[in-house]
N, C-alpha and C positions, 0 to 999 in steps of 0.2 A: 504493500500500500504506500502511495506517495506520502501520505500523512498518517502517522500512527494515531490510534484512537485517543491516546493521552494528549498528544499535541493538538488534535482537533478539538478535544474537550476544552483545553485551556484557551485556544483561540476563540472558541465560541463564547467562553466567559468574558474574554477581553472585548469582543465585539458587542456583547450585551451592555457593556459599560459605556458605549458610545451614546451620545445624545441623539434624539430623532433627527435633528438638523444635520448631523454628520452622516447618519445613515442615508438620508436623502441625497446628500452630496456624493456619497459613495456610489449610490445607484446611478446618478447622472454620469459619473466617471466611467462606470462599466458600460453604459449605453454608448458613450463616446468611443470606447474601445471597440465595441461591436461595429460601429459605423466605420471605424478605421479598417476593419477586416473586409467590409463590403467594398470600400474604395480599392483595396488591394485586388479584389476580384475583377474590378473594372480595368485596372492596370494590366493584370495578367491577360485578360481577354483581348485588349487592344494590341498588346505586344504579340500575342499568338496570331492575331489577324495579320499584323504587319509581316511576321516571318512567313506565314502561309502565302501571302501575296507575293513576297519577293522570291519564294520557292516555286511560284507558278500556279498556286491553287486559286480557283475562281471564288470570289467573294460575292455574297448576296448583295443586292443593290440597296437594301434597306436594313435599318436596325429598328426593331419593333415599331413599324409604321412611320418612321421619320427618315426622310431621304437624305443620306449622308454621302454615299458613294456613287460614283458614276464616272463616265469617261474612261480614259486609259489608265495604265498602271501608275503613271506619275501622279495623276489626279487623286486616285484612291490612296496611294502612299502618302501624299501630302496631307490629306484629311486626317489619316490615322496618326501621322507624326505630330500634327498640331494638337489633336486630342490627347495624345500621350504626354506631350509637354505640359499642357494645361492640367492634366490629371496628376502628373508628378508634382507640380507646384501645389495643387490642392491637397494631395496626400501629405506632402511635407508640412503644410500649414496645419492639417488635422493632427498629425503626429506631434507637432510642437504644442498645439493646444491641449492634447491629451497629457503630454508630459508636464505641461504647466499646471493642469488641473490636479494631476497626481501629486505634484510637489506641494501645491496649496493644501490639498486634503491631508497629506502627511503632516505638514506643519500644524494644521488646525487640530488634528487628532492628538499629536504630540502635546500641544499646548493644553488641550482639555485633560488628557490623562495625567500630565505632570502636575497641573493645578489641583486636580482631584486628589492625587497621592499626597501632595504637600499639605493640602487643607486637612485631609483625614489624619495625617501624621501629627500635625500640630494640635488636633482635637482629641488625641489620645489622653488617657488619664496620666497624671504625673508618674505613677508607679510604673507605667510602661517604659518610661525612659530610664528609670533607676534600675530596671531589670535587663536593659539592652545596652550593649556597648555603643557609645556615641559614634566611635570611629567606624563600626560595622554598619550602623544605620546610614551614616554619611556616605560610605563607599557604595552601599546598595542604591541609595537615592541617586548618586552621581552616575551609576551604571544605567539607571533608568533614563537619566537625562541624555546620556551619550550613546547608549547601545540599543535601546528598545526601538528607536526609529529605524536604525539600519538593519536590525536583525528580526524585527517583527512587523512594524507598520508598513514600511516600504516594500518588503517582500510580499506581504499579503496582497497589497494593492496591485503590485506588478504581476503576481501570479494570476489574480482574477482577471485583470485587463488583458494579459497575453493569451489566456485560455480562450477568451471570447473572440479576440481578433484572429487568432490562428484557427480556431474552429470554423469561423465564418468563411475564411479563405479556403480551408481544406474541403469543406462541404461543397462549396461552389465548384472547385476544381474536380472533385470526385464525381459530381453529377455530370460535368462536361467530358471528362476523360476516361472514366470507368475504372476497371479493375487494376490495371497496371499502376496507375497513379496511386490508388488506394494502398496497394501492397508496398510501394516505396515509402509512402508516408508512415504507414504502420510500422515498417522496419525502423524508421528513424525514432518514432515515439517509444517503441519497445526498447530500443538501444539506449535512449536517454534514461528511461525508467530503470533499466538494469544498472546503468552506471550510477544513477542516484542512490539506489539501494546499496551498492557496494561502497560508495564513497561516504555515506552518512555516518557510519560508526567511527571511521577515522576522523571525520570532520568534528564530530562531537568530542572525541578524545582531545584533539588539538585545541579546541575552544575551551574545554574544561581546564586543561593544563595552562592555557594562556590566562584564564580568569584567576586561577589559583596563584600563579606567580606574579601577576599584576597586582593582586591584593597584597602579596608579600612585599612588593616594591613600595606600594603606598604606605604600608605599615612601617617599613624601614625608614622611609623619608620622614614620616610624621614623628617617629620616635627620635630620630637624629636631631630634628629641629627642637623638639621639646627638651632634649638632653644636651643641648649645645654647650652649656656651662661645664658639665661633667666631661664631655668629649674633649674640650680644650684643656681642662685641668689634668686629665689622665692621658692626653695625647692618643686617643683611641679612635680617631677618625678613620684609620685604615680598616678597622673592623666593620664599620658601616659601609664604607666604599666597596669593600670586597663582597659583602653580602648583597649590596645593591647591584653590583655588576653581575654576580653569579645568577641571581634571580632574573635580572633584566635580560641576560643572554638567552636563558631558557624561554622566557615569555615571548621574546621577539622571534625566536626560531619557530615556536608554535604558531605565532601570529602569521608568519610568512607561509607556513604550510597550510593554514586554514584559509588564506587568501588565494593560494594557487590551486588548491584541490577542486573547488567548484568549476574551474575552467578546463579541467582535464577532458570532460566529455566532448567539448568543442574540437579539440585537436585530434580526437580519434574518430568521432562520428561523422563530422562533415566530409572528410575524404572518403570514408566508407560509403556515405550516401551518394556522393558523386560517382563512385565506382559502380554501385548498384544501378544507378540511373542509366549510365551508358551501357552496362551489361544487359539491362532489360529493354531499354528503349532504342538503342542504336546498333548494338552488336548483331541482332538478327538481320537487319536491313543490310549492313555492311557485308555479312557473310553470304547473303543471297546473291550479291552482285547486281541486283535490280535497281537501276537509277530511279525509276518511278516510286518504288517502295521506299527508297532513301529520302526522296523529296517529300513523300507523304508523311514520313515519320518526323520530319523536321519541325512542323508546327507544334506537335505534341511534346517533342523533346524540349523545345524552347520554352513551352508553357511550364512543364514540370521543373526545368532548370530555374526559371524565374521564380517559381513558387518556392523552391528550395532556398534560393537566395533571400526571398522576402521573409520566410519563416525561420531561417536559421538564427537570426538575431533574437526575435521574440522567444523561440524555443530555448536558446541558450540562456536568455535572461530569466525565463520561467524556471528552468531547472537550477540555475545558479541561485535564484531567490528561494527555491524550494529547499536546496541544500543549506543555505544560510539560515532559513527559518528552522529547519529540523536541528541543525547544529547549534542554533542559539536558544535551544529549549531552556537552559538554566536562566537566561535573561527573562524569558516568558514567565517562568515560575516566580522569580523574584518580583517582577512587575505585578503579577496577579496577587501575590501575598500582600504587597503594600496597597495595591489598588482596591482589593476586596475588603480591606480593613474598614470597618464602620466607625464613625466618631465615637469615642468613649465618653464624651461629655458634650454638653450643649454650649454654644457660643452665647455671649451676653446679648447679642443682637437677635437671638431666636425669639419669636413671638411668645413662646411658652415661658420664657424667663421673666420674672417680675423685676421691678425697678430695685436698684440697690438700697434706696431709702426705705422702701417698703419691707425689706428683709432685715435691715439693721435693728438689732434688739435694743430695747429701752432699759432693761434691768440686768439681764444675766446671760453669760456665755458659759456653756457647760459641756464637759465630757462625762458621760454616765456609763459606768461599768464597761469601759473600753479595753479591749485586748487587741494587740497587733503583733503580727509576725512578718518577717521579711521573706518574700518568695516562698520557697518550698521548705523553709526552716521549720522544724518541729518545736523549737524553743521560742516562745513569745519574747519579744524585746520589751513589751509593756504588758502588764496583767491587771485586769479589773481596776482600771484607773477611774477615779471619781474626782473631778476638778471643777470648781465653780469660780468664775471670774466676774465680779460686779462690773457693769459698764462704767467706764471712766476711771477704773482703778489701775494701779501699776503693780504687776506681780513679777517675781523672778523665779527662774528655774536654775538650780545649781546642782552640781554632782560631778563625779569623776567622768573622764572621757569615756564615751561608749555606754553611758548609763541610760541613754534614751531621751535626752533633753530635746534635741533637734527633732527627733521622731514625734515627740509629744507636740511640739510646735506645728509640725506638718499636719498632724491630726486636727489641731485647732483651725488651721487655715483651709482644711478640706482637701489638701493635696493627697493625703493618704486616706483610704477607706478602711475603717476598723474591721477586724475579723469578727468581733462581736461588740455590742454596745453602740452608742450613737453620739453625734454632735447635736446639741440643742441650743436654740436661741429663744430666750424667754420661755423656756420649758417645752418648746415645740421642735421636733426633729427636723433637720434640714433635708429637704428632698433634693433629688437630682436636678429638678428645674430651678430650685432656689440657690443651688451651690454657686453658679457663676455670679449671681447677684451678691451673695455673701462675700465672695472673693474680690469683687469690685470694691468692697469697703476695706480691704486688707492691704497691707504692705509688709514686705519681708526684706530685712537687710542682713545678708549672710556674711559669714567670715570670708568665704571665697567669692570675691566680687566678679561679676560678668558684665563687661561694658561693651558698647557698640564701637565699631571702628568709625567714629563720627565725631562731631563737635561736642564740647562741654554742654552747650545748649540742648542739643538733641539727646544727649545722655540723661540729662536731668528730666526733661519732658519725654521720657521713654515712650517710643512708638506713637508719638503725637505728630500730626501733620505739621511740618515746619512752618507753614503759613499761619497755623492756628496757635502757635506757642505764645504764651503770655510772658514776655521778657521780665516784666516787673515781678511776676510770680516766681520766675526762675531765680532772680537775684535774691528774693526773700528766702527761698529754699536754701540757696548757697550760704546766705548769712546765718541761717539757723544751724547749718552744718559746719560753721566756722571755716568756710572755704571761699567766701566772697572776696576778701582782700587778695588772696592768692590768684584767683581768676582774673581780677581786675588788672593785675600786673603781668598777665600772660600777653604774648605778642598780639593776639587777635581777640582777647577777651573771651566772651561767650562762644565765639566762633573758632577758637583754637581746637585743633584736632587732637584727640586723645590717643590715637594709634590703636592697633589691634589689641582688643581686650585691655585698653588703657595702658599699653606698654610704655607710653611717654610719661606716665605718672608714677609716683612712688606708691608703696602699699598704703600708707596713711592717706595720701591724696585720693586714691581710688576709693578708700573706705568712706571718706567724707563726701565724695561725689555720689556714692551709693546712698548715703544718708540724705543728701539733698534730693535725690530722686524720690525717696519715701516722703519727705516733707512736701514736695511739689504735688503729690497725689492727694494731700489733705486726708490721708487715711484715717479711718475711725478705729481701726484695730491694727496696731503696729507690733511686729515681732522683730526684736534685735538679737540676732544670734552671733555673739562675740563681735558685735558690730563696731566696737571701739578697741579691739585687741591690738590693732596696728598703730594706735594713737599714743602719743606721749601723755604723761599724766595731766599736764595743763590743758592740752587740747581735749582730752577726754572729759576733764572737768567742765570746760566751756560747752562741749556738746551736751553734757548732761544738764547743764544750766539751761541750754536752749530747749531741751525736752521739758524742763520744768515750766518754761514759758508756754509750751503747748497746753499745759494745764490738763483739766479733766475732759477736754473735748475729745481726747484720744485714749482708748484702752490700750495698755502697753504690756507686752510680755518680754522680759529681758533675760537672755541666757548669757551667763558670764562665768569665767573662772576667777577673775579679779573681784573679790567680794566688795571692794570699795565702790564698785559700779552699782551694787544692788542695795546699799545701806538704806536708801530712802524709799525703797519699794514698800507698798502697803502689806504685802505678804510674800514670803519666800518659801518655795517648795524644794525640798531636798529629794532628788531622784536617785534611787539605788536599787539594784536587784530587780529591775522591772516594775517598780512601784514607787509610791510616794512614801519616803522613809519618815519624814517629819515636815511640819509646816508652822509658820508663824512669822512675826516680824523679826528683824535682825537680832534684837536683844533676847527675845523669847527663844529663838532657835539656838542662839549661842549657849543659852542656859540648859536646854533640854537635849541637845544632840552633840555627842562627843565627836562624831565625824565632822560636823559643821564647825565645831570649835577648832579642830585640827586644821581644816581648810583656812579658817580665819587667821590662825597663828602663822601658817605658811605664807599667807597673803601679806601679812604685816612684816614678816621677815624678808 
C-alpha cells in the first residue's frame, strides 16, 4: 500500500483539524489540478495530429463541428502549430497558477496549524510545563515550524494534485490509444510503486537517525551556551566541539541520504520506460521493414512519448512526496500530539469566565484539607493543609529548603490543582471558569526572574500593548520597587533594552524590575517568593517600606529565608514535613517553636 493505515489515520486526523475555509481552498486547488490534466490532453492531441500530418496521415477537416483545417499540408500544419503554441502558453500559465495556489494553501494551513498548536500549548495547565522539559517542548515546536510543511502539508497537496492531473491525462490517452499505451503506463506506475515500497524503510531509518542526532546537536549547543562560564574556567570547550562535530557529521550524512533516496526511482524508471516504449511501439514496425507500418506507428509513438515526458515530472514529484510523507511519519506524530492537545484551562477572554472583580473575595482566602503530590510520586509534598488568609493581611511562609513553601504558594495562586481538598474564596470553591479571573487578581515575584528581551518599559507592563502602556504608572511601579533612580540614569531611560532574560542587568536589578512588574499590575493578592534575596539589606528595607505603603489594599504572602523580611507579617506559618508545623506572629512563634528559634538565631548571626 502506498500509504500504510497508520499514516493514513494520522493524516486524516490532521486534515480534520483544518478549518472549513481551508478545506474549500483545498478542493479548489484539486479542481485546478484536474483542469491542468485536461489541458495536457489537448496538448498531446495537437502534437499527435501534427506528427501524423507530417508523416503523411490524412486529417479530418473539422474538430467537433468547428472548421479549423483545410487547404494543403502547410495550411493544416500552420493551424496546428499556432494552436500548440497558444496551448503551451496557456498550460504554463495554468501550471504557474496551480503552483501559486498550492504555495498559498500550504502557507495558510501552516499558519493555522502553528497558531493552533501554540495557542493550545500556552493554555495548558501550569503543571504540564513542570512535568515537561522546556528544551524538548521547544525542539518539538521548532520541528513543527520547520518540518511539518515540507514533510506533511506540501507532500499531501502535491500528491493529491498530481494524482488528479496524471489520471486525467492517462484516461484521455488510454481511450485514444488503447491497450499498448495502457500497458506502458501501468508498467511505469507499478515500477514506481515497487520502488517506493523498497525505499521507504531506509528513508524512515535515515530520517529517524537525522532527527535523533539533530536533537543531540541542539542539546549540545544549548548546554554549551548555558555553561559558558564553566567551559572557560575549566578550558573544556574541546569536549563540546568534539561532541558537536561527531553528532553533526552523522546527522548530515543521514540528511544527504534521505534527500537522495527519493530521487532514485527517476534515474532507473525513466530509461526503463523509454526502453519499453520503443520495444512495444517501434520495434515491430522496424523489424517488419514496412514503411507504411512505420509511418502509421509514428503518431502513436509520438503521443505516448509526449505523455511520458509530461507525466514523468508529476509522477516523480508524486512518489518523491509520497516517500517524504511516509519517511516523515515521526514529524506527523509529533505534530498531531501537540495539535490534538485541548486547552487545559480557559482564557480570561472566554465568555464563561467572570470578571476579576466579581471573583475577588471580600473576607477570606482558604486552602481546606489540601494534599498535593508531584507527578507520579507516591509521597505527598503537602498533606491535609488547612490555611486561612484574611483579605488585606500579610502572612509569611518559612521553613527549610524543599519543605513545600513554593508549592503551597502555587496552590494559592491556582497554578497547581490539589490531589484532594480545594481552594476557597469567601468559603466558596473556585471553579475552572473562575480560576482565570482569580489569577487576574494575583501577582507572583519569584526568586528566579524571567524577563523579556525588550525594554524596561515593556518588562514592567508585561505583555501590554506598547501603545497602551501608562508611563506614569510605570514610573510609580519603579519607584515603589526602589528602581526609578537607576532607570532614570540609564542611556534610554524606560526604553533601555534589558537583553535576553535581563542579561544586561544584575541579579538585584532584575529582582527589582520583577517587583515593579507586580506593582504595575495593582495586584490584590501578591506572592513574594524570596523576592528580595538578591537585594542588599538597605534596598530590601526600602522595598519592604514600599510594601508597607501599599497598605491593606493588597493581601500578601511572603516566602523568605531571611526572617528579618517577615518580622512585620501578621502571621507566620512554619512549613515542615509536608504540613504546617506551627503558626503565629514572630514573637509567639519564637517562643513556641525550637526550629523557628534556631532559624532566627542563624539569621541574626
